[in-house]
Structure formats: C-alpha cells, structure tokens
Residue frames as a rotation matrix with the C-alpha (Angstrom) as fourth column:
MET 1
0.366 -0.650 0.666 90.74
0.868 -0.020 -0.497 100.71
0.336 0.760 0.557 102.52
VAL 2
0.512 -0.355 -0.782 93.18
0.187 -0.843 0.505 103.50
-0.838 -0.405 -0.365 103.30
THR 3
0.749 -0.329 0.576 94.65
0.571 -0.122 -0.812 105.40
0.337 0.937 0.096 100.26
ILE 4
0.223 -0.721 -0.656 98.01
0.351 -0.569 0.744 107.05
-0.910 -0.396 0.126 100.30
ILE 5
0.575 0.014 0.818 98.28
0.809 -0.157 -0.566 109.47
0.121 0.987 -0.102 97.49
MET 6
0.093 -0.675 -0.732 101.35
0.401 -0.647 0.648 111.59
-0.911 -0.354 0.210 97.18
ASP 7
0.419 0.144 0.897 100.69
0.898 -0.211 -0.386 113.87
0.134 0.967 -0.218 94.16
ALA 8
0.895 -0.188 -0.405 103.39
-0.041 -0.938 0.345 116.41
-0.444 -0.292 -0.847 94.43
GLU 9
0.698 -0.582 0.417 105.81
0.707 0.465 -0.533 116.10
0.116 0.667 0.736 91.57
ILE 10
0.557 -0.444 0.702 107.31
-0.125 -0.880 -0.458 119.55
0.821 0.168 -0.546 92.43
ILE 11
0.725 -0.159 0.670 108.17
-0.678 0.004 0.735 118.39
-0.120 -0.987 -0.105 95.92
TRP 12
0.848 -0.370 0.379 109.89
0.322 0.928 0.186 115.27
-0.420 -0.036 0.907 94.74
ALA 13
0.665 -0.650 0.368 112.45
0.266 -0.253 -0.930 117.33
0.698 0.716 0.005 92.81
TYR 14
0.406 -0.455 0.793 113.84
-0.800 -0.596 0.067 118.44
0.442 -0.662 -0.606 96.15
PHE 15
0.748 -0.089 0.658 114.48
-0.397 0.734 0.550 114.84
-0.532 -0.673 0.514 97.21
PRO 16
-0.407 -0.907 -0.107 117.70
-0.651 0.206 0.730 113.04
-0.640 0.367 -0.675 96.19
GLU 17
-0.993 -0.035 0.114 117.05
0.057 0.701 0.711 111.22
-0.105 0.713 -0.694 92.93
ASN 18
-0.530 0.848 0.001 113.49
-0.593 -0.372 0.714 112.61
0.606 0.378 0.700 92.82
GLY 19
-0.013 0.549 0.836 112.56
-0.987 0.127 -0.098 110.53
-0.160 -0.826 0.540 95.88
TYR 20
0.209 0.051 -0.977 113.34
-0.549 0.833 -0.074 107.22
0.809 0.552 0.202 94.41
HIS 21
-0.632 -0.520 -0.574 115.01
0.082 0.692 -0.717 105.91
0.771 -0.500 -0.395 97.50
PHE 22
-0.809 0.459 0.367 112.54
-0.544 -0.351 -0.762 107.33
-0.221 -0.816 0.534 99.90
LEU 23
0.187 0.948 -0.259 109.55
-0.982 0.174 -0.073 105.90
-0.024 0.268 0.963 97.95
SER 24
0.008 -0.147 -0.989 111.23
-0.360 0.922 -0.140 102.53
0.933 0.358 -0.045 97.47
ALA 25
-0.916 -0.350 -0.196 111.90
0.063 0.356 -0.932 102.16
0.396 -0.866 -0.304 101.19
PHE 26
-0.567 0.784 0.252 108.40
-0.771 -0.398 -0.498 103.39
-0.290 -0.476 0.830 102.03
TYR 27
0.355 0.764 -0.539 106.60
-0.898 0.439 0.031 100.99
0.260 0.473 0.842 99.83
LYS 28
-0.268 -0.473 -0.839 109.01
-0.143 0.881 -0.450 98.07
0.953 -0.001 -0.304 100.89
ARG 29
-0.980 -0.047 0.193 108.11
-0.195 0.048 -0.980 98.69
0.037 -0.998 -0.056 104.61
LEU 30
-0.130 0.990 0.056 104.41
-0.946 -0.107 -0.307 98.79
-0.298 -0.093 0.950 103.75
ALA 31
0.343 0.264 -0.901 104.69
-0.669 0.742 -0.037 95.49
0.659 0.616 0.431 101.77
GLU 32
-0.522 -0.608 -0.598 106.65
0.039 0.683 -0.729 93.75
0.852 -0.404 -0.333 104.67
HIS 33
-0.667 0.284 0.689 104.19
-0.741 -0.349 -0.573 94.88
0.078 -0.893 0.443 107.30
LEU 34
-0.978 0.207 -0.001 102.13
0.205 0.970 -0.127 92.00
-0.025 -0.124 -0.992 108.71
ASN 35
-0.305 0.934 -0.187 98.88
0.590 0.031 -0.807 93.89
-0.748 -0.356 -0.561 109.05
ILE 36
0.049 0.257 -0.965 98.94
-0.531 -0.812 -0.243 95.80
-0.846 0.524 0.097 105.80
GLU 37
-0.044 0.054 0.998 97.94
0.695 0.719 -0.009 94.38
-0.718 0.693 -0.069 102.37
LEU 38
-0.596 -0.209 -0.775 98.87
-0.351 -0.800 0.486 96.39
-0.722 0.562 0.403 99.36
THR 39
-0.025 0.676 0.737 96.24
0.791 0.464 -0.399 96.49
-0.612 0.572 -0.546 96.58
THR 40
-0.976 0.018 0.217 94.97
0.139 -0.717 0.684 98.59
0.168 0.697 0.697 93.66
PHE 41
-0.454 0.891 -0.003 91.51
-0.707 -0.362 -0.608 100.11
-0.543 -0.274 0.794 93.53
SER 42
-0.064 0.461 -0.885 90.67
-0.896 0.364 0.255 97.70
0.440 0.810 0.389 90.69
GLU 43
-0.641 -0.314 -0.701 91.69
-0.019 0.919 -0.394 94.69
0.768 -0.239 -0.595 92.81
TYR 44
-0.960 0.278 -0.042 89.80
0.021 -0.079 -0.997 95.87
-0.280 -0.957 0.070 95.73
LEU 45
-0.296 0.904 -0.310 86.65
-0.849 -0.397 -0.348 96.49
-0.437 0.160 0.885 93.82
ALA 46
-0.276 -0.033 -0.961 86.99
-0.688 0.704 0.174 93.15
0.671 0.709 -0.217 92.05
ALA 47
-0.938 -0.147 -0.314 86.73
0.113 0.728 -0.677 91.44
0.328 -0.670 -0.666 95.47
LYS 48
-0.168 0.985 0.040 83.13
0.316 0.015 0.949 92.61
0.934 0.173 -0.314 95.62
VAL 49
-0.755 -0.199 -0.625 83.55
0.655 -0.172 -0.736 94.59
0.039 -0.965 0.260 98.76
GLU 50
0.370 0.901 -0.224 80.86
0.924 -0.382 -0.011 96.84
-0.095 -0.203 -0.974 100.14
VAL 51
-0.677 -0.641 0.362 81.38
0.661 -0.746 -0.083 100.41
0.323 0.183 0.929 99.00
LYS 52
0.255 0.701 -0.666 80.07
0.907 -0.412 -0.086 103.22
-0.335 -0.582 -0.741 101.00
GLN 53
0.355 -0.047 0.934 79.71
0.501 -0.833 -0.233 106.83
0.789 0.551 -0.273 99.96
LEU 54
-0.632 -0.580 -0.514 81.84
0.767 -0.370 -0.525 109.31
0.115 -0.726 0.678 102.05
GLU 55
0.567 0.808 -0.159 79.74
0.823 -0.563 0.076 111.90
-0.028 -0.174 -0.984 103.75
LYS 56
0.915 -0.306 -0.264 82.65
-0.238 -0.936 0.259 114.31
-0.327 -0.174 -0.929 104.09
LEU 57
0.549 -0.808 0.215 86.02
0.828 0.490 -0.273 114.59
0.115 0.327 0.938 102.55
ILE 58
0.900 -0.262 -0.348 88.76
-0.100 -0.902 0.420 116.87
-0.423 -0.343 -0.838 103.78
ALA 59
0.731 -0.670 0.131 91.71
0.249 0.084 -0.965 117.82
0.635 0.738 0.228 101.60
GLY 60
0.768 -0.545 -0.336 95.21
0.377 -0.040 0.925 118.00
-0.518 -0.837 0.175 102.93
GLY 61
-0.167 -0.949 0.266 98.51
0.817 0.018 0.576 119.44
-0.552 0.314 0.773 102.06
SER 62
-0.830 -0.270 -0.488 98.76
0.009 -0.881 0.473 122.01
-0.558 0.389 0.733 99.24
VAL 63
-0.576 0.664 0.477 95.36
0.797 0.326 0.508 120.93
0.181 0.673 -0.717 97.59
ILE 64
-0.755 0.506 0.417 92.93
-0.443 -0.863 0.244 123.65
0.483 -0.001 0.876 97.01
ILE 65
-0.856 0.338 0.391 90.50
-0.280 0.331 -0.901 123.04
-0.434 -0.881 -0.189 99.83
THR 66
0.126 0.981 -0.145 87.49
-0.707 -0.015 -0.708 122.69
-0.696 0.192 0.692 97.45
LEU 67
-0.181 -0.305 0.935 89.28
0.332 0.876 0.350 120.03
-0.926 0.374 -0.057 95.29
THR 68
0.735 0.455 -0.503 88.62
-0.242 -0.517 -0.821 122.36
-0.633 0.725 -0.270 92.19
ARG 69
-0.261 -0.869 -0.421 92.03
-0.825 -0.026 0.564 121.41
-0.501 0.495 -0.710 90.82
TRP 70
-0.913 -0.024 0.407 90.46
0.130 0.929 0.346 117.96
-0.387 0.369 -0.845 89.89
C-alpha cells in the first residue's frame, strides 16, 4: 500500500477553487490507471493483508520533522 496524504489546507487556498479541479483530475487519473487500485485503510485491512511495522518513517513537506504536530 502506498498512501498519498495531502494535508495542507492553507496551500489549497492558493489553487483555483481551493484545488477542486486539480484534485478531481488527480484522483480521476489514479482511478483510471491500470496498475493502481484505489482503496481505504479500512478496506485494505479488512482484506486480511499482512501488516508490517515500519522501522523508519521520514516526514516530508512542511511537517515538523519529529511528527509532534500529530
């Protein structure tokens, strides 16, 4: 599973219509891709997949590097 988390509500304010058109086109292209299956965490875990613990997590973007914001 690869997660795409775009938590930047302040940034979306600078996109036309708060990023609606960008995000709609982005998710549409993901949904149409032949090698990508969109899902939710709940659906993924309900499929009884093996869950492994991450040994290391690196924050990107404007996130406080220690993830203390969360």
